[in-house]
C-alpha positions as CSV (number, residue, x, y, z in Angstrom):
1,X,2.2,-15.8,94.7
2,X,5.2,-14.1,97.5
3,X,7.7,-16.2,96.2
4,X,7.2,-15.1,92.6
5,X,7.9,-11.2,93.0
6,X,10.8,-12.5,95.4
7,X,12.9,-14.4,93.6
8,X,15.3,-14.5,90.4
9,X,13.1,-16.9,88.0
10,X,9.7,-15.6,90.1
11,X,11.2,-11.8,88.9
12,X,12.3,-12.7,85.8
13,X,8.7,-15.7,84.6
14,X,6.6,-12.2,86.0
15,X,8.2,-9.7,83.6
16,X,8.9,-11.6,80.2
17,X,4.9,-12.4,81.2
18,X,4.1,-8.9,80.7
19,X,6.4,-7.8,78.5
20,X,4.3,-10.6,75.6
21,X,0.5,-9.4,77.0
22,X,1.9,-5.7,76.9
23,X,3.4,-6.6,73.3
24,X,0.9,-9.1,72.2
25,X,-2.0,-6.0,73.3
26,X,0.2,-3.3,71.8
27,X,0.4,-5.4,68.1
28,X,-3.4,-4.5,67.8
29,X,-3.9,-0.9,68.8
30,X,-3.4,1.5,65.7
31,X,-4.9,4.1,64.2
32,X,-6.6,4.2,61.3
33,X,-5.5,7.5,59.1
34,X,-5.6,8.5,55.3
35,X,-3.0,9.7,53.2
36,X,-2.2,11.7,49.6
37,X,0.3,12.8,47.5
38,X,1.7,14.1,43.8
39,X,3.4,13.7,41.1
40,X,4.4,15.2,38.7
41,X,4.7,14.9,34.2
42,X,5.2,16.4,30.5
43,X,3.2,16.1,28.3
44,X,4.8,16.1,25.0
45,X,3.1,17.8,21.3
46,X,2.7,17.9,18.0
47,X,4.0,17.8,14.9
48,X,2.8,18.6,11.9
49,X,2.5,15.7,9.2
50,X,3.5,17.0,5.9
51,X,1.1,15.6,3.2
52,X,2.4,14.7,0.2
53,X,0.8,13.8,-2.8
54,X,2.1,10.9,-4.5
55,X,0.1,10.6,-7.7
56,X,-2.7,12.5,-9.8
57,X,-4.8,10.8,-12.5
58,X,-7.1,12.7,-14.9
59,X,-10.6,11.4,-16.2
60,X,-9.7,12.2,-20.1
61,X,-7.2,10.7,-22.4
62,X,-5.8,14.4,-22.3
63,X,-3.7,13.9,-18.9
64,X,-4.4,18.1,-18.0
65,X,-7.7,19.5,-16.4
66,X,-10.3,20.9,-18.8
67,X,-13.5,22.3,-17.7
68,X,-15.4,19.4,-17.0
69,X,-13.0,17.4,-16.3
70,X,-12.1,15.5,-12.8
71,X,-8.3,14.5,-11.5
72,X,-7.9,12.2,-8.7
73,X,-5.4,12.3,-6.4
74,X,-3.5,9.9,-4.1
75,X,-1.4,11.3,-1.0
76,X,1.6,9.5,1.9
77,X,2.0,11.1,5.0
78,X,5.8,11.5,6.8
79,X,5.3,11.3,10.3
80,X,8.2,12.8,11.9
81,X,7.6,12.6,15.3
82,X,8.5,10.0,17.9
83,X,4.9,9.0,18.8
84,X,2.4,7.9,16.9
85,X,-0.2,10.6,15.5
86,X,-3.7,10.7,13.3
87,X,-4.7,12.2,10.7
88,X,-8.4,13.4,10.6
89,X,-9.3,14.6,6.6
90,X,-7.4,15.8,4.4
91,X,-9.1,18.8,1.7
92,X,-7.4,21.2,-0.8
93,X,-7.2,25.2,1.0
94,X,-6.5,26.5,-2.2
95,X,-6.0,25.9,-5.9
96,X,-3.3,28.5,-7.6
97,X,-1.3,29.3,-10.1
98,X,1.3,31.7,-12.1
99,X,1.6,35.0,-12.4
100,X,0.6,34.9,-16.6
101,X,-2.9,32.2,-15.5
102,X,-3.7,34.8,-13.1
103,X,-7.5,34.3,-12.3
104,X,-7.2,31.1,-13.4
105,X,-7.3,29.7,-9.0
106,X,-9.9,29.3,-6.7
107,X,-9.9,33.6,-5.3
108,X,-11.0,34.6,-8.3
109,X,-13.2,32.2,-9.6
110,X,-14.2,30.3,-7.0
111,X,-17.0,27.7,-8.3
112,X,-15.0,26.8,-11.7
113,X,-13.3,24.1,-8.9
114,X,-14.5,21.4,-6.8
115,X,-13.0,19.3,-4.5
116,X,-13.8,16.2,-2.0
117,X,-12.6,15.5,1.2
118,X,-11.1,12.4,2.2
119,X,-12.0,11.0,5.5
120,X,-9.3,9.4,6.6
121,X,-9.3,9.2,10.6
122,X,-6.2,7.0,11.2
123,X,-3.8,7.1,13.7
124,X,0.3,6.9,12.4
125,X,3.5,6.2,13.8
126,X,6.9,7.4,12.6
127,X,8.4,7.4,9.0
128,X,8.1,9.0,5.8
129,X,6.1,8.0,2.7
130,X,3.1,5.9,4.0
131,X,0.5,5.4,2.0
132,X,-3.3,6.9,3.0
133,X,-6.5,5.2,3.0
134,X,-8.5,7.3,-0.3
135,X,-8.5,10.1,-2.3
136,X,-9.7,13.9,-3.5
137,X,-11.3,14.6,-6.7
138,X,-10.6,18.0,-8.1
139,X,-13.3,19.0,-10.7
140,X,-12.7,21.8,-13.1
141,X,-15.9,23.0,-13.3
142,X,-17.5,23.5,-16.9
143,X,-18.9,27.8,-16.6
144,X,-21.4,28.4,-20.0
145,X,-21.9,31.9,-18.9
146,X,-17.4,32.8,-19.5
147,X,-14.3,31.5,-21.2
148,X,-11.7,30.1,-18.9
149,X,-9.0,30.9,-22.0
150,X,-7.6,32.0,-18.7
151,X,-6.6,29.0,-17.9
152,X,-4.8,27.7,-20.8
153,X,-1.5,25.5,-20.4
154,X,-2.0,26.5,-15.9
155,X,0.8,24.9,-13.9
156,X,-2.0,24.8,-10.4
157,X,-0.7,23.9,-7.0
158,X,-2.6,22.3,-5.4
159,X,-2.6,23.4,-1.4
160,X,-3.7,20.7,0.6
161,X,-4.7,21.2,4.3
162,X,-5.1,18.7,7.8
């Protein structure tokens, strides 16, 4: 054993074995730990959809609303956003007219007009003129207790909300 540490070859072999032994022990020695980190991103915002009246069809041959008749309205949607956006419902928020027919509106006579709501619940991609499934019915209710002559020939504007 003494020769092992006195010759160059013995010292080299001993050093090699010691290095390998230290490396093998070091390779299996480690600490466990945990870590954490963070990053950032941005979420976009919605852009209002444009609700367009595509067509209107009347329940009578005169092709106009008259007391006791209704009209069915269909729609298209324009999505100017670069992302998809969902349209939930379309409803009539108000009905107005010109000053010559003041009183023929949903504010002055809330019971004269009734409407349905189109429950759409559809996701629309970017683009214009996209067809909307469903429709809305607007009814000019016949009020037997009061003259509705103020509405004769009135140009009605339907205001839609989504």
